[in-house]
N, C-alpha and C positions, 0 to 999 in steps of 0.2 A: 708281441705278435697279436695277443688278444685285443689290446687297445687299438690296433690298426685295422682290425676286421671291419668295424662300421664304415670306414672310409674305403677299404680295399674291395669289399664286396660290390658296391655300385661301380667302382672303377673297373673291376674285371668284367662285370656283367654288361655294362653299358658302353665301355670304351675299348678295353683290351680284346675281349672276345669278338666283338664285331670287326675290329681292325684286322685281326688274324683271319677272320672269315672272308673279308674283302680281299686280303692278300691271297688267299687260296683261290677265290673266284677270278682273280686276275690271270690265272693260268688255265682257265677253263673257257668253254664256249657254252653259253646258256641264254635262253630267251626269256627268263624270269617266270615262265609258266610250266614248261615241261619238267617232269620229275627227274630227268637225268641231266647230268652235267658232263660234258665231254672235255677231258684233259687235253690241252693243246700246247703245254709248255710255254715257251717264250713267244709264241706266235702273236699274241695280242700286243706285246711290247714292240716286237719287230714291225708289225703292221702300223702301230702308232707312230714310230719313229720314221716311217717311210710315207706317212700321210701328210700332205701339204696343209690340210685343215688343222692338224695338231700344231704345226709351227706357226700358222697364222694366229691360232688361239693363244699360243705361248707369247707371241709378239704383242697381242692385244693385252694380255695379262701384265706383261712387263711395262707397257705404256700406261696402263691403268694404275699400276703401283707407283710409277714415277710421277704421273700426273695428279695423283691424289695425295700421296704422302708428303712430298715437299711443300706444296701450297698449304696444306693443313698445318704443318709445323711452323712455317714462316708467318702465315696469317694469325695463327694462334698465339705466337710469341708477340707479334705486333699488337694484337688486341690486349694481351696481358699487360704489356708495358703501358698501354693507354689506360687500362682500368686500374693499374697500380698507382697511377698518379692521382692528383687532386682533381678528379673529374666528378662534377655534380651528377647525382643519380646513377653512379656506377653500379650500385647493387641491382637496380632495375635493368640496366643494360646487360649485366651478367646473366640475369634470369632469362631475358629475351634471347640472348645469344646461345645459352645452354639448352633452351627448350627444344630445338630441333633434335638434339641428341637423344632425349628421352621420348620423343615422338616415334611411333612405329614407322619403320622404313617404308612399308607398303603404303601407309597413309600419306607420308611425305611424297612418295613417288607419284601417287595419283594426283595430288595437288600440282606437282611440277608438270605432269603430262597435260594438265589444263593450261598451265603457263606457256608450254611449248606448242600449243595448238597453232597450226600454220596460219590460219586466217584471223581468228579473233583472240588468240592467246596474248597474254601481257607482254611476253618477250618480243614478239614481232610487232606489237602495237607501239612499244617504245622505240624500236628500230625505225618504224615508219614515221613516227613523230620527229625523229632525228634526221630524216631524209635518207636513211640507209635502206638497202635492199633487204627484204624479208628472207629469213633463213629457214630451211627445213631441218629444224633442230634434231628431230628424231627420225626423219625420213631420208635425209641425205647422208650417205656413208662418210662424207668429209666432216660432218658436224655431229654425228650421232654420239661418238665417244666423248666429245667435249660436253655434250648435253648431259650425259650420265655423270661425267666427272664433276660438273658444276653442282649437281644435286648432292654427290658424295662429299664434296668439300664443304658446301653450305651446312650439311648436317653435322660434320665432325669438328669444325673449327672451335665451337664453343667448348667442346670436351677438352681439346688441347689447351685452350685458354685457361681453364680451371687448373690444370696441372701446372702450367707455367706461373699462374698467380701464386700458388702455394710455394713454388720454388723461388720466385722473386722475393716473397715475403720472408723467406728463410735466409736470404743473403745478409750477412752481417753488415749493419750500418757502420760499425766501427771501421771496417776495412774501407768502405766508401768514403768516410770522413777523413781517414788517414791519407787516402789517395788524393783527395781534394786539397788537403793541406800541403801535399807534395807538388801541387800544381797541375794535377790531372784534370782534363776537361771532361764533359759528359760522354763524348765518344770513347775516350780512353778508359774511363771507368767502366763503361759497358763492355768494351772489347777485352780489357785486361783482367777485370774482376768478375763482373756479373755473368758474362757468357761462359767462362770456364766453370764457375760455381753451379750453374744450372745445366751443364753439359750432361750429367747423369739423367736428368729429366728428358733432355733432347734425345738421348740414345734410347731411353725406354719408349718414348712416343714413336720414334722411328721404327723400332722393332714391332711394336704392337700395331701400328698403322699398316705396316707391310703385311702382317698376318691378316689383318682385317680386310685389306685390299684383295688378298688372295682368296678370301672367303666371300667376297661380294657376290650377292645373287639377287636379293629382293628387288633392288632398284633396276637391275638389268632386265629381270623378268617382267616387271610392270611397264617399264618405259619402252624397251626395244625388242624383247625376246631374243636377244643376241644378234639382231639385224641392225640395219639393212645390209645384206650381202656379207654377213658375218663380221661386220665392222666393230661390234661390241661383244662378240662371243669370247669370253674368257675360258680358261681351262675348267673352272668350276661349272660354268654354264654348258660347256662341251660335255662334261660328265653327266649333267642332268639330261641333256638331249640324247646322249647315247643310252642312258639307263632307262629313262621313263618315256621317251618318244620312239626310239628305234629298238628298245628292248635288247640291246647288245650289252649284256651285263658284264661279260668278260672284258670288253674294250673299256667300258665305263670304270670298272674296278682298277684297270691299269692306269687310267688317268687319275683316279682317286689316290692311288699309291704314290704317283709322282708328286701330287699336291702334298700328301703327308710327308714325303721325303723333304720337300722344300720347307715345310713348316717345322720339321724336326731340326733342320740345319739352322733355321732362324732362332729356334728355341735354345739351341746350344750357344749361339752368339749372345742371346739375351742373358743366359746364365753367366757367361764369361764377363759380360758388361756389368752384371750385378755384383759379381765377386770383386771386380776392379773398383767399382763404386764404393763398396763396403770398405775395401782396403784404403781407398783415398780418404774416406771420411774418418 
């Protein structure tokens, strides 16, 4: 117990205690400034589940998760397969592809806001050169979520690529050579040997990317502020607006607890996957 204290003290002070306090706040009505907090029971949760804005934010959150997680995994795998081959200058390409991940999201989002500028931005300039109609990337509710997703995907694919590169280089060449001797072609070797062997990495990336998508905030705040018309308002951004714009701390805390519950469920899945992976290895 004494050896665990250095880790447990910051865990309790900075994670567990605030979490329990937010859980308590979710049953109260508080404006963040008055000294008194009014206990209202389940009212915040009942109001939340009867609020159309919550369901719209939940829908946007699920769309954001699906629209960012799957492309990141697929594109990351494709890039890893390309870099794992005999490609000249692959090290330089890996550095360039990975650099967006280590760049602060706020800085990346500011640059992309210039790219999305309706009149002189690079995105619409390219569309104009191709003879296509210009798009209100961040101003049109039909395109705003896609605009945020492109930024998120562009930033994350290099990170997924690095994980897949390590996984691909750990695939036994003996198995691939044996399969080739048995007459397997490239597609069969990939689908029957490589893909199953890198599946633990795929599952890990899937869980981590979902949790990251649930926690996405910076790019949404910089690019769209949850608009237009709530088309990019996720549950986390709804929490921010309820807490720090409307000062409805009880409602915001209930949204936070729902996000925590989702993250806890995904963490349980991640642990289960980790145990199965260890058993498989």
